[in-house]
Backbone atoms as SQL, in Angstrom:
CREATE TABLE atoms (id INTEGER PRIMARY KEY, chain TEXT, resi INTEGER, resn TEXT, atom TEXT, x REAL, y REAL, z REAL);
INSERT INTO atoms VALUES
  (1, 'A', 1, 'UNK', 'N', -7.894, 55.082, -6.887),
  (2, 'A', 1, 'UNK', 'CA', -9.023, 55.415, -6.040),
  (3, 'A', 1, 'UNK', 'C', -10.190, 54.654, -6.553),
  (4, 'A', 2, 'UNK', 'N', -10.898, 53.923, -5.732),
  (5, 'A', 2, 'UNK', 'CA', -12.083, 53.235, -5.956),
  (6, 'A', 2, 'UNK', 'C', -13.236, 54.201, -6.132),
  (7, 'A', 3, 'UNK', 'N', -13.957, 54.226, -7.314),
  (8, 'A', 3, 'UNK', 'CA', -15.129, 55.149, -7.518),
  (9, 'A', 3, 'UNK', 'C', -16.357, 54.471, -7.633),
  (10, 'A', 4, 'UNK', 'N', -16.574, 53.272, -7.054),
  (11, 'A', 4, 'UNK', 'CA', -17.709, 52.435, -7.052),
  (12, 'A', 4, 'UNK', 'C', -18.123, 51.713, -8.407),
  (13, 'A', 5, 'UNK', 'N', -18.876, 50.747, -8.261),
  (14, 'A', 5, 'UNK', 'CA', -19.372, 50.017, -9.362),
  (15, 'A', 5, 'UNK', 'C', -18.298, 49.249, -10.213),
  (16, 'A', 6, 'UNK', 'N', -17.212, 48.992, -9.430),
  (17, 'A', 6, 'UNK', 'CA', -16.175, 48.257, -10.125),
  (18, 'A', 6, 'UNK', 'C', -15.208, 49.095, -10.908),
  (19, 'A', 7, 'UNK', 'N', -15.222, 50.328, -10.726),
  (20, 'A', 7, 'UNK', 'CA', -14.421, 51.250, -11.443),
  (21, 'A', 7, 'UNK', 'C', -13.334, 51.897, -10.557),
  (22, 'A', 8, 'UNK', 'N', -12.140, 52.076, -11.083),
  (23, 'A', 8, 'UNK', 'CA', -11.065, 52.949, -10.306),
  (24, 'A', 8, 'UNK', 'C', -10.537, 53.920, -11.107),
  (25, 'A', 9, 'UNK', 'N', -10.022, 55.053, -10.493),
  (26, 'A', 9, 'UNK', 'CA', -9.471, 56.050, -11.134),
  (27, 'A', 9, 'UNK', 'C', -8.011, 56.083, -10.757),
  (28, 'A', 10, 'UNK', 'N', -7.152, 56.039, -11.695),
  (29, 'A', 10, 'UNK', 'CA', -5.650, 56.100, -11.359),
  (30, 'A', 10, 'UNK', 'C', -4.916, 57.392, -11.884),
  (31, 'A', 11, 'UNK', 'N', -4.096, 57.983, -11.164),
  (32, 'A', 11, 'UNK', 'CA', -3.250, 59.180, -11.508),
  (33, 'A', 11, 'UNK', 'C', -1.974, 58.783, -11.698),
  (34, 'A', 12, 'UNK', 'N', -1.324, 59.184, -12.824),
  (35, 'A', 12, 'UNK', 'CA', 0.158, 58.888, -13.054),
  (36, 'A', 12, 'UNK', 'C', 0.967, 60.089, -12.879),
  (37, 'A', 13, 'UNK', 'N', 2.096, 60.149, -12.223),
  (38, 'A', 13, 'UNK', 'CA', 3.031, 61.145, -12.089),
  (39, 'A', 13, 'UNK', 'C', 3.797, 61.456, -13.328),
  (40, 'A', 14, 'UNK', 'N', 3.988, 60.258, -14.259),
  (41, 'A', 14, 'UNK', 'CA', 4.696, 60.460, -15.504),
  (42, 'A', 14, 'UNK', 'C', 3.875, 60.155, -16.742),
  (43, 'A', 15, 'UNK', 'N', 3.871, 61.143, -17.603),
  (44, 'A', 15, 'UNK', 'CA', 3.223, 60.929, -18.837),
  (45, 'A', 15, 'UNK', 'C', 3.596, 59.624, -19.549),
  (46, 'A', 16, 'UNK', 'N', 4.667, 59.223, -19.398),
  (47, 'A', 16, 'UNK', 'CA', 5.211, 58.039, -20.264),
  (48, 'A', 16, 'UNK', 'C', 4.606, 56.872, -19.689),
  (49, 'A', 17, 'UNK', 'N', 4.408, 56.762, -18.259),
  (50, 'A', 17, 'UNK', 'CA', 3.781, 55.743, -17.599),
  (51, 'A', 17, 'UNK', 'C', 2.306, 55.536, -17.970),
  (52, 'A', 18, 'UNK', 'N', 1.562, 56.722, -18.125),
  (53, 'A', 18, 'UNK', 'CA', 0.185, 56.764, -18.578),
  (54, 'A', 18, 'UNK', 'C', 0.048, 56.362, -19.861),
  (55, 'A', 19, 'UNK', 'N', 1.010, 56.597, -20.709),
  (56, 'A', 19, 'UNK', 'CA', 0.802, 56.265, -22.079),
  (57, 'A', 19, 'UNK', 'C', 1.038, 54.718, -22.319),
  (58, 'A', 20, 'UNK', 'N', 1.971, 54.357, -21.528),
  (59, 'A', 20, 'UNK', 'CA', 2.199, 52.785, -21.491),
  (60, 'A', 20, 'UNK', 'C', 0.967, 51.881, -21.139),
  (61, 'A', 21, 'UNK', 'N', 0.289, 52.530, -20.195),
  (62, 'A', 21, 'UNK', 'CA', -0.926, 51.853, -19.726),
  (63, 'A', 21, 'UNK', 'C', -2.121, 51.929, -20.685),
  (64, 'A', 22, 'UNK', 'N', -2.331, 53.110, -21.100),
  (65, 'A', 22, 'UNK', 'CA', -3.363, 53.355, -22.039),
  (66, 'A', 22, 'UNK', 'C', -3.074, 52.661, -23.435),
  (67, 'A', 23, 'UNK', 'N', -1.860, 52.730, -23.927),
  (68, 'A', 23, 'UNK', 'CA', -1.625, 52.170, -25.267),
  (69, 'A', 23, 'UNK', 'C', -0.925, 50.745, -25.203),
  (70, 'A', 24, 'UNK', 'N', -0.663, 50.250, -24.050),
  (71, 'A', 24, 'UNK', 'CA', -0.215, 48.977, -23.884),
  (72, 'A', 24, 'UNK', 'C', -1.190, 47.875, -24.276),
  (73, 'A', 25, 'UNK', 'N', -0.747, 46.623, -24.148),
  (74, 'A', 25, 'UNK', 'CA', -1.500, 45.444, -24.452),
  (75, 'A', 25, 'UNK', 'C', -2.706, 45.221, -23.531),
  (76, 'A', 26, 'UNK', 'N', -3.141, 44.077, -23.670),
  (77, 'A', 26, 'UNK', 'CA', -4.136, 43.518, -22.721),
  (78, 'A', 26, 'UNK', 'C', -3.775, 43.439, -21.304),
  (79, 'A', 27, 'UNK', 'N', -4.531, 43.947, -20.393),
  (80, 'A', 27, 'UNK', 'CA', -4.052, 43.961, -18.940),
  (81, 'A', 27, 'UNK', 'C', -4.995, 42.994, -18.208),
  (82, 'A', 28, 'UNK', 'N', -4.452, 42.242, -17.258),
  (83, 'A', 28, 'UNK', 'CA', -5.228, 41.360, -16.411),
  (84, 'A', 28, 'UNK', 'C', -4.807, 41.664, -14.973),
  (85, 'A', 29, 'UNK', 'N', -5.702, 41.529, -14.151),
  (86, 'A', 29, 'UNK', 'CA', -5.405, 41.716, -12.686),
  (87, 'A', 29, 'UNK', 'C', -6.272, 40.806, -11.910),
  (88, 'A', 30, 'UNK', 'N', -5.559, 39.855, -11.243),
  (89, 'A', 30, 'UNK', 'CA', -6.242, 38.747, -10.466),
  (90, 'A', 30, 'UNK', 'C', -7.097, 37.978, -11.314),
  (91, 'A', 31, 'UNK', 'N', -6.640, 37.560, -12.597),
  (92, 'A', 31, 'UNK', 'CA', -7.412, 36.757, -13.474),
  (93, 'A', 31, 'UNK', 'C', -8.712, 37.406, -14.004),
  (94, 'A', 32, 'UNK', 'N', -8.616, 38.791, -14.008),
  (95, 'A', 32, 'UNK', 'CA', -9.855, 39.589, -14.660),
  (96, 'A', 32, 'UNK', 'C', -9.241, 40.427, -15.539),
  (97, 'A', 33, 'UNK', 'N', -9.885, 40.604, -16.724),
  (98, 'A', 33, 'UNK', 'CA', -9.366, 41.569, -17.743),
  (99, 'A', 33, 'UNK', 'C', -9.801, 42.938, -17.268),
  (100, 'A', 34, 'UNK', 'N', -8.850, 43.905, -17.536),
  (101, 'A', 34, 'UNK', 'CA', -8.836, 45.276, -17.068),
  (102, 'A', 34, 'UNK', 'C', -9.105, 46.134, -18.244),
  (103, 'A', 35, 'UNK', 'N', -10.146, 46.787, -18.300),
  (104, 'A', 35, 'UNK', 'CA', -10.515, 47.771, -19.354),
  (105, 'A', 35, 'UNK', 'C', -9.878, 49.055, -18.854),
  (106, 'A', 36, 'UNK', 'N', -9.037, 49.646, -19.844),
  (107, 'A', 36, 'UNK', 'CA', -8.408, 50.970, -19.406),
  (108, 'A', 36, 'UNK', 'C', -8.742, 51.890, -20.543),
  (109, 'A', 37, 'UNK', 'N', -9.207, 53.068, -20.084),
  (110, 'A', 37, 'UNK', 'CA', -9.523, 54.267, -21.045),
  (111, 'A', 37, 'UNK', 'C', -9.328, 55.554, -20.220),
  (112, 'A', 38, 'UNK', 'N', -9.128, 56.625, -20.977),
  (113, 'A', 38, 'UNK', 'CA', -9.084, 57.901, -20.439),
  (114, 'A', 38, 'UNK', 'C', -10.283, 58.307, -19.772),
  (115, 'A', 39, 'UNK', 'N', -10.029, 59.017, -18.890),
  (116, 'A', 39, 'UNK', 'CA', -11.249, 59.694, -18.056),
  (117, 'A', 39, 'UNK', 'C', -11.910, 60.751, -18.766),
  (118, 'A', 40, 'UNK', 'N', -13.136, 60.978, -18.756),
  (119, 'A', 40, 'UNK', 'CA', -13.860, 62.212, -19.214),
  (120, 'A', 40, 'UNK', 'C', -14.848, 62.752, -18.094),
  (121, 'A', 41, 'UNK', 'N', -15.057, 64.064, -18.079),
  (122, 'A', 41, 'UNK', 'CA', -16.020, 64.534, -17.295),
  (123, 'A', 41, 'UNK', 'C', -17.354, 64.174, -17.286),
  (124, 'A', 42, 'UNK', 'N', -17.841, 63.371, -18.512),
  (125, 'A', 42, 'UNK', 'CA', -19.125, 62.854, -18.541),
  (126, 'A', 42, 'UNK', 'C', -19.174, 61.481, -17.932),
  (127, 'A', 43, 'UNK', 'N', -18.182, 60.820, -17.407),
  (128, 'A', 43, 'UNK', 'CA', -18.132, 59.515, -16.845),
  (129, 'A', 43, 'UNK', 'C', -18.887, 59.483, -15.571),
  (130, 'A', 44, 'UNK', 'N', -19.926, 58.486, -15.532),
  (131, 'A', 44, 'UNK', 'CA', -20.838, 58.264, -14.356),
  (132, 'A', 44, 'UNK', 'C', -20.630, 56.725, -14.039),
  (133, 'A', 45, 'UNK', 'N', -20.000, 56.291, -12.958),
  (134, 'A', 45, 'UNK', 'CA', -19.837, 54.960, -12.647),
  (135, 'A', 45, 'UNK', 'C', -21.066, 54.204, -12.633),
  (136, 'A', 46, 'UNK', 'N', -22.001, 54.699, -12.000),
  (137, 'A', 46, 'UNK', 'CA', -23.366, 53.914, -11.680),
  (138, 'A', 46, 'UNK', 'C', -24.112, 53.648, -13.024),
  (139, 'A', 47, 'UNK', 'N', -23.930, 54.456, -14.063),
  (140, 'A', 47, 'UNK', 'CA', -24.601, 54.236, -15.249),
  (141, 'A', 47, 'UNK', 'C', -23.695, 53.661, -16.436),
  (142, 'A', 48, 'UNK', 'N', -22.530, 53.526, -16.322),
  (143, 'A', 48, 'UNK', 'CA', -21.561, 53.121, -17.370),
  (144, 'A', 48, 'UNK', 'C', -21.530, 51.632, -17.517),
  (145, 'A', 49, 'UNK', 'N', -21.793, 51.245, -18.809),
  (146, 'A', 49, 'UNK', 'CA', -21.815, 49.786, -19.068),
  (147, 'A', 49, 'UNK', 'C', -20.493, 49.491, -20.010),
  (148, 'A', 50, 'UNK', 'N', -19.923, 48.347, -19.662),
  (149, 'A', 50, 'UNK', 'CA', -18.823, 47.818, -20.515),
  (150, 'A', 50, 'UNK', 'C', -19.380, 46.939, -21.603),
  (151, 'A', 51, 'UNK', 'N', -19.427, 47.275, -22.805),
  (152, 'A', 51, 'UNK', 'CA', -20.075, 46.563, -23.959),
  (153, 'A', 51, 'UNK', 'C', -19.234, 45.490, -24.554),
  (154, 'A', 52, 'UNK', 'N', -17.882, 45.550, -24.322),
  (155, 'A', 52, 'UNK', 'CA', -16.878, 44.595, -24.944),
  (156, 'A', 52, 'UNK', 'C', -15.543, 44.667, -24.364),
  (157, 'A', 53, 'UNK', 'N', -14.732, 43.755, -24.640),
  (158, 'A', 53, 'UNK', 'CA', -13.443, 43.784, -24.105),
  (159, 'A', 53, 'UNK', 'C', -12.463, 43.110, -25.102),
  (160, 'A', 54, 'UNK', 'N', -11.325, 43.450, -25.266),
  (161, 'A', 54, 'UNK', 'CA', -10.341, 42.930, -26.124),
  (162, 'A', 54, 'UNK', 'C', -9.790, 41.706, -25.323),
  (163, 'A', 55, 'UNK', 'N', -9.703, 40.577, -26.016),
  (164, 'A', 55, 'UNK', 'CA', -8.946, 39.433, -25.477),
  (165, 'A', 55, 'UNK', 'C', -8.008, 38.834, -26.276),
  (166, 'A', 56, 'UNK', 'N', -7.042, 38.115, -25.665),
  (167, 'A', 56, 'UNK', 'CA', -6.155, 37.350, -26.596),
  (168, 'A', 56, 'UNK', 'C', -6.431, 35.919, -26.339),
  (169, 'A', 57, 'UNK', 'N', -6.699, 35.233, -27.476),
  (170, 'A', 57, 'UNK', 'CA', -6.879, 33.799, -27.527),
  (171, 'A', 57, 'UNK', 'C', -5.737, 33.142, -27.917),
  (172, 'A', 58, 'UNK', 'N', -5.369, 32.136, -27.193),
  (173, 'A', 58, 'UNK', 'CA', -4.125, 31.400, -27.378),
  (174, 'A', 58, 'UNK', 'C', -4.546, 29.846, -27.605),
  (175, 'A', 59, 'UNK', 'N', -3.929, 29.226, -28.618),
  (176, 'A', 59, 'UNK', 'CA', -4.414, 27.749, -28.788),
  (177, 'A', 59, 'UNK', 'C', -3.184, 26.997, -28.767),
  (178, 'A', 60, 'UNK', 'N', -2.950, 26.382, -27.669),
  (179, 'A', 60, 'UNK', 'CA', -1.662, 25.725, -27.502),
  (180, 'A', 60, 'UNK', 'C', -1.754, 24.254, -28.273),
  (181, 'A', 61, 'UNK', 'N', -0.677, 23.847, -28.699),
  (182, 'A', 61, 'UNK', 'CA', -0.551, 22.495, -29.379),
  (183, 'A', 61, 'UNK', 'C', -1.336, 22.561, -30.678),
  (184, 'A', 62, 'UNK', 'N', -1.452, 23.652, -31.306),
  (185, 'A', 62, 'UNK', 'CA', -2.155, 23.577, -32.697),
  (186, 'A', 62, 'UNK', 'C', -1.281, 22.981, -33.788),
  (187, 'A', 63, 'UNK', 'N', -1.759, 22.041, -34.391),
  (188, 'A', 63, 'UNK', 'CA', -0.967, 21.345, -35.430),
  (189, 'A', 63, 'UNK', 'C', -0.453, 22.409, -36.487),
  (190, 'A', 64, 'UNK', 'N', 0.700, 22.178, -37.093),
  (191, 'A', 64, 'UNK', 'CA', 1.425, 23.114, -37.810),
  (192, 'A', 64, 'UNK', 'C', 0.614, 23.341, -39.070),
  (193, 'A', 65, 'UNK', 'N', -0.411, 22.388, -39.608),
  (194, 'A', 65, 'UNK', 'CA', -1.038, 22.424, -40.717),
  (195, 'A', 65, 'UNK', 'C', -2.015, 23.674, -40.648),
  (196, 'A', 66, 'UNK', 'N', -2.404, 24.050, -39.356),
  (197, 'A', 66, 'UNK', 'CA', -3.402, 25.079, -39.289),
  (198, 'A', 66, 'UNK', 'C', -2.783, 26.391, -39.111),
  (199, 'A', 67, 'UNK', 'N', -1.436, 26.575, -39.177),
  (200, 'A', 67, 'UNK', 'CA', -0.765, 27.821, -39.056),
  (201, 'A', 67, 'UNK', 'C', -0.880, 28.547, -40.399),
  (202, 'A', 68, 'UNK', 'N', -2.005, 28.994, -40.735),
  (203, 'A', 68, 'UNK', 'CA', -2.434, 29.565, -41.875),
  (204, 'A', 68, 'UNK', 'C', -3.319, 30.832, -41.638),
  (205, 'A', 69, 'UNK', 'N', -2.959, 31.864, -42.185),
  (206, 'A', 69, 'UNK', 'CA', -3.636, 33.243, -41.696),
  (207, 'A', 69, 'UNK', 'C', -5.101, 33.161, -42.009),
  (208, 'A', 70, 'UNK', 'N', -5.590, 32.596, -43.117),
  (209, 'A', 70, 'UNK', 'CA', -6.946, 32.531, -43.420),
  (210, 'A', 70, 'UNK', 'C', -7.706, 31.523, -42.370),
  (211, 'A', 71, 'UNK', 'N', -7.061, 30.546, -42.134),
  (212, 'A', 71, 'UNK', 'CA', -7.699, 29.615, -41.136),
  (213, 'A', 71, 'UNK', 'C', -7.879, 30.304, -39.755),
  (214, 'A', 72, 'UNK', 'N', -6.777, 30.854, -39.335),
  (215, 'A', 72, 'UNK', 'CA', -6.789, 31.496, -37.972),
  (216, 'A', 72, 'UNK', 'C', -7.738, 32.659, -38.051),
  (217, 'A', 73, 'UNK', 'N', -7.823, 33.367, -39.067),
  (218, 'A', 73, 'UNK', 'CA', -8.900, 34.441, -39.151),
  (219, 'A', 73, 'UNK', 'C', -10.347, 33.982, -39.204),
  (220, 'A', 74, 'UNK', 'N', -10.407, 32.866, -39.771),
  (221, 'A', 74, 'UNK', 'CA', -11.817, 32.206, -39.754),
  (222, 'A', 74, 'UNK', 'C', -12.161, 31.904, -38.321),
  (223, 'A', 75, 'UNK', 'N', -11.140, 31.256, -37.578),
  (224, 'A', 75, 'UNK', 'CA', -11.395, 30.848, -36.176),
  (225, 'A', 75, 'UNK', 'C', -11.669, 32.154, -35.323),
  (226, 'A', 76, 'UNK', 'N', -10.917, 33.191, -35.598),
  (227, 'A', 76, 'UNK', 'CA', -11.191, 34.412, -34.842),
  (228, 'A', 76, 'UNK', 'C', -12.476, 34.957, -35.072),
  (229, 'A', 77, 'UNK', 'N', -12.908, 34.971, -36.347),
  (230, 'A', 77, 'UNK', 'CA', -14.327, 35.447, -36.579),
  (231, 'A', 77, 'UNK', 'C', -15.455, 34.669, -36.031),
  (232, 'A', 78, 'UNK', 'N', -15.009, 33.383, -35.652),
  (233, 'A', 78, 'UNK', 'CA', -16.098, 32.497, -35.044),
  (234, 'A', 78, 'UNK', 'C', -16.313, 32.977, -33.605),
  (235, 'A', 79, 'UNK', 'N', -15.118, 33.617, -33.025),
  (236, 'A', 79, 'UNK', 'CA', -15.210, 33.901, -31.664),
  (237, 'A', 79, 'UNK', 'C', -15.722, 35.293, -31.325),
  (238, 'A', 80, 'UNK', 'N', -15.434, 36.196, -32.343),
  (239, 'A', 80, 'UNK', 'CA', -15.746, 37.580, -32.355),
  (240, 'A', 80, 'UNK', 'C', -15.263, 38.515, -33.361),
  (241, 'A', 81, 'UNK', 'N', -14.930, 39.810, -33.056),
  (242, 'A', 81, 'UNK', 'CA', -14.415, 40.628, -34.116),
  (243, 'A', 81, 'UNK', 'C', -12.834, 40.691, -33.926),
  (244, 'A', 82, 'UNK', 'N', -12.097, 40.059, -34.847),
  (245, 'A', 82, 'UNK', 'CA', -10.595, 39.966, -34.716),
  (246, 'A', 82, 'UNK', 'C', -9.913, 41.276, -34.940),
  (247, 'A', 83, 'UNK', 'N', -9.046, 41.663, -34.046),
  (248, 'A', 83, 'UNK', 'CA', -8.187, 42.873, -34.165),
  (249, 'A', 83, 'UNK', 'C', -6.870, 42.577, -35.001),
  (250, 'A', 84, 'UNK', 'N', -6.273, 41.401, -34.661),
  (251, 'A', 84, 'UNK', 'CA', -4.944, 40.921, -35.200),
  (252, 'A', 84, 'UNK', 'C', -4.791, 39.477, -35.064),
  (253, 'A', 85, 'UNK', 'N', -4.308, 38.695, -36.053),
  (254, 'A', 85, 'UNK', 'CA', -4.046, 37.428, -36.015),
  (255, 'A', 85, 'UNK', 'C', -2.608, 37.171, -36.181),
  (256, 'A', 86, 'UNK', 'N', -1.852, 36.522, -35.132),
  (257, 'A', 86, 'UNK', 'CA', -0.479, 36.334, -35.275),
  (258, 'A', 86, 'UNK', 'C', -0.127, 34.942, -34.966),
  (259, 'A', 87, 'UNK', 'N', 0.735, 34.306, -35.782),
  (260, 'A', 87, 'UNK', 'CA', 1.337, 33.030, -35.641),
  (261, 'A', 87, 'UNK', 'C', 2.682, 33.135, -35.049),
  (262, 'A', 88, 'UNK', 'N', 2.747, 32.516, -33.762),
  (263, 'A', 88, 'UNK', 'CA', 4.047, 32.440, -33.113),
  (264, 'A', 88, 'UNK', 'C', 4.371, 30.937, -32.908),
  (265, 'A', 89, 'UNK', 'N', 5.416, 30.514, -33.558),
  (266, 'A', 89, 'UNK', 'CA', 5.901, 29.130, -33.634),
  (267, 'A', 89, 'UNK', 'C', 6.749, 28.733, -32.396);
């Protein structure tokens, strides 16, 4: 349900589906990041501000020399507050 100001409310029939959405990874919809959180009675769409969003940064064709956790963490810190750094070869 569209509740104005770019916010939507979604009801799930199954608790497992809700848990997958809330606890799942980063969500994108039509090339936009989707912030997902539990509803609370204090929520007011017209005054709520999004202060941050979790994003996944992918660096294609990174030279193997740079597949070092400390280097990748330094790069992540330059972008923002890192949550996790993963090397996938």
